[in-house]
C-alpha positions as CSV (number, residue, x, y, z in Angstrom):
1,M,3.4,-41.6,26.0
2,I,2.4,-38.0,26.8
3,K,5.0,-36.5,24.5
4,L,3.8,-38.8,21.7
5,F,0.2,-37.7,22.3
6,V,1.2,-34.0,22.2
7,T,3.1,-34.6,18.9
8,L,0.1,-36.3,17.3
9,S,-2.2,-33.6,18.5
10,V,0.1,-30.9,17.0
11,H,0.1,-32.8,13.7
12,I,-3.7,-32.8,13.7
13,S,-3.9,-29.1,14.4
14,R,-1.4,-28.5,11.6
15,L,-3.7,-30.3,9.2
16,A,-6.6,-28.1,10.3
17,E,-4.4,-25.1,9.6
18,L,-3.5,-26.3,6.2
19,V,-7.3,-26.5,5.3
20,R,-7.8,-23.0,6.6
21,D,-4.8,-21.7,4.6
22,L,-6.2,-23.2,1.4
23,K,-9.6,-21.7,2.1
24,I,-8.3,-18.2,2.7
25,C,-5.2,-18.0,0.6
26,G,-5.3,-20.8,-1.9
27,T,-1.9,-22.1,-0.7
28,T,-0.3,-23.5,2.4
29,L,1.6,-21.2,4.7
30,G,2.9,-23.5,7.4
31,R,6.3,-24.7,6.3
32,F,9.2,-23.3,8.3
33,V,11.8,-21.4,6.3
34,P,15.3,-20.7,7.8
35,T,16.5,-17.2,7.4
36,P,19.7,-16.1,5.7
37,Y,19.5,-12.8,7.7
38,A,20.4,-14.2,11.2
39,A,24.0,-12.9,11.4
40,S,23.4,-9.6,9.6
41,H,20.1,-8.6,11.1
42,G,19.4,-10.8,14.1
43,A,16.4,-12.3,12.2
44,T,14.7,-15.6,13.0
45,G,13.3,-18.1,10.5
46,S,9.8,-17.8,9.1
47,Q,7.2,-19.7,11.1
48,S,3.5,-19.3,11.0
49,V,1.4,-18.7,14.1
50,P,-1.3,-21.3,14.7
51,Y,-4.8,-20.0,13.9
52,L,-6.1,-21.2,17.2
53,G,-3.4,-19.2,18.9
54,L,-4.5,-16.1,17.1
55,E,-8.1,-16.8,18.1
56,D,-7.1,-16.9,21.7
57,L,-4.9,-13.8,21.4
58,F,-7.4,-11.6,19.7
59,E,-10.5,-12.9,21.5
60,N,-10.8,-9.8,23.8
61,H,-8.9,-7.3,21.6
62,K,-10.7,-5.9,18.5
63,L,-9.4,-3.7,15.8
64,G,-11.5,-0.8,14.4
65,P,-11.7,1.0,11.1
66,D,-9.4,3.8,12.3
67,D,-6.6,1.3,13.1
68,S,-3.6,0.5,10.9
69,F,-2.1,-3.0,11.5
70,I,1.3,-4.3,10.7
71,D,2.9,-7.7,11.2
72,I,6.6,-7.2,11.8
73,G,8.4,-10.2,10.2
74,C,5.1,-11.4,8.5
75,G,6.6,-14.4,6.8
76,K,4.1,-15.9,4.4
77,G,1.3,-13.9,6.0
78,R,-0.6,-16.2,8.3
79,V,-1.5,-13.4,10.7
80,L,-2.8,-11.3,7.8
81,A,-4.8,-14.3,6.5
82,Y,-6.4,-14.6,9.9
83,M,-7.2,-10.9,10.0
84,V,-8.8,-10.8,6.6
85,S,-10.8,-14.0,7.3
86,K,-12.3,-12.3,10.4
87,G,-13.4,-9.2,8.4
88,V,-11.1,-6.8,10.3
89,P,-12.1,-3.4,9.0
90,C,-8.7,-1.6,8.9
91,S,-5.7,-1.6,6.6
92,L,-3.3,-4.6,7.0
93,A,0.4,-4.7,6.3
94,G,3.3,-7.0,6.7
95,V,7.0,-6.4,6.4
96,E,9.3,-9.4,5.7
97,I,13.1,-9.2,5.1
98,N,13.4,-12.5,3.2
99,P,12.3,-11.8,-0.5
100,E,11.6,-15.5,-1.1
101,V,9.2,-15.6,1.8
102,A,7.6,-12.2,1.2
103,S,6.8,-13.2,-2.4
104,V,4.5,-16.0,-1.1
105,A,2.6,-13.5,1.1
106,R,2.4,-11.0,-1.8
107,Q,1.1,-13.6,-4.3
108,W,-1.8,-14.9,-2.2
109,S,-2.7,-11.6,-0.7
110,A,-3.1,-9.8,-4.1
111,R,-6.8,-10.7,-4.0
112,Y,-7.3,-8.6,-0.9
113,S,-7.0,-4.9,-1.5
114,Q,-6.6,-4.0,2.2
115,I,-3.4,-6.0,2.5
116,S,0.0,-4.7,1.5
117,I,3.3,-6.6,1.8
118,I,6.6,-4.7,2.2
119,T,9.9,-6.5,1.4
120,G,12.6,-5.1,3.5
121,D,14.2,-4.4,6.9
122,A,11.7,-3.7,9.7
123,F,14.1,-1.2,11.1
124,E,13.7,1.1,8.1
125,L,10.0,1.7,8.5
126,D,8.2,4.6,10.2
127,Y,5.8,3.1,12.7
128,N,4.0,6.4,13.1
129,N,2.0,5.0,10.1
130,Y,0.5,2.2,12.3
131,T,-1.5,1.9,15.5
132,V,-1.2,-1.8,16.0
133,L,2.0,-3.9,15.8
134,F,2.2,-7.7,15.9
135,M,5.4,-9.7,16.3
136,Y,5.8,-13.5,16.4
137,R,9.4,-13.4,17.6
138,P,10.8,-12.2,14.3
139,M,14.2,-11.3,15.7
140,E,16.6,-12.4,18.4
141,T,16.8,-10.6,21.8
142,D,19.5,-8.1,21.0
143,A,17.7,-7.1,17.8
144,F,14.4,-6.8,19.7
145,I,15.9,-4.5,22.3
146,S,17.3,-2.3,19.4
147,F,13.8,-2.3,17.8
148,V,12.1,-1.3,21.0
149,N,14.6,1.6,21.4
150,K,13.8,2.7,17.9
151,L,10.1,2.7,18.7
152,E,10.7,4.8,21.8
153,R,12.9,7.3,19.9
154,E,10.5,7.8,17.0
155,L,6.9,7.2,17.9
156,R,4.7,10.2,18.3
157,H,1.4,8.5,19.2
158,R,0.1,5.6,21.2
159,I,0.4,2.0,19.8
160,M,-0.6,-1.5,20.7
161,L,1.9,-4.3,20.5
162,Y,0.8,-8.0,20.3
163,Y,3.9,-10.1,21.0
164,Y,3.5,-13.8,20.5
165,A,6.3,-16.1,21.8
166,D,7.6,-13.4,24.1
167,S,9.3,-15.6,26.7
168,E,12.9,-14.8,25.6
169,S,12.7,-11.1,25.2
170,G,9.4,-9.8,26.4
171,Y,10.9,-9.1,29.8
172,Y,12.6,-6.1,28.3
173,L,9.3,-4.2,28.3
174,N,8.7,-4.8,32.0
175,D,8.7,-1.5,34.0
176,R,9.9,0.6,31.0
177,P,8.4,4.1,30.9
178,G,5.4,4.4,28.6
179,W,4.9,0.6,28.3
180,H,1.8,-0.9,30.0
181,L,1.1,-4.6,30.1
182,I,-2.5,-5.3,29.3
183,S,-2.4,-9.1,29.4
184,R,0.0,-12.0,29.4
185,H,-1.0,-15.6,28.8
186,E,0.5,-19.0,28.4
187,I,-0.8,-20.9,25.4
188,F,-0.3,-24.6,24.7
189,R,-3.7,-26.4,24.2
190,E,-6.7,-24.9,22.5
191,R,-10.1,-26.5,21.9
192,G,-8.8,-29.9,22.9
193,L,-5.7,-29.7,20.5
194,Y,-2.1,-29.0,21.4
195,I,-1.1,-26.3,19.0
196,H,2.6,-26.1,20.1
197,K,5.0,-28.9,21.1
198,E,6.0,-26.8,24.2
199,P,4.0,-24.1,26.0
200,Q,4.4,-20.6,24.5
201,R,3.4,-17.3,25.9
202,Y,2.1,-14.1,24.5
203,S,1.7,-10.6,25.8
204,V,-0.3,-7.5,24.8
205,W,1.1,-4.1,25.5
206,S,0.3,-0.4,25.0
207,Y,2.9,2.2,24.5
208,Q,2.3,5.9,25.2
209,P,5.2,8.3,24.2
210,A,6.1,10.8,26.9
211,Q,5.1,13.7,24.7
212,E,2.4,12.4,22.4
213,I,1.8,14.5,19.3
214,I,-1.8,14.3,18.1
């Protein structure tokens, strides 16, 4: 009975997300899309973060006009839609390896000049161009570890990392030099609605390179 209630509640929250998608984007963003890049790149399928989850995550963390935000594995762009709907004053970018999925984000976001969508491999970008990174588990654990190692090799300034659904690989950041855990929170039920079928967890990190170049 409890499992049925949770399932029904999740469906109701998905309907509310659909309405919000249409208002911001003019299209729906919630459908899961499997990835053809799992074996070659360790990518996971495209899945949209619940808006209420984003409300909880960013409640105590605000972006300013001097920030530069990127969603790594942005999918259809739900996180970017949330950001623009909140009037975030900085540049917003998303990188998505699946061209089919990236095209959806590019089409709806064309009306917002502060959003740019990059179709390609997240490992090929220079993250010195960004101050705030977001991830909704866009890659499997081995790929995530490689990605963190890339950041540590290349970054020359401090960044913030918001990692949603970090339960499988977020542990890798624990006690690593330069990484500081700001907050970690389990998320399951928000505003009376279950937004996930099982509890999820997110964490917020800062990373300071050993020799920061200003």
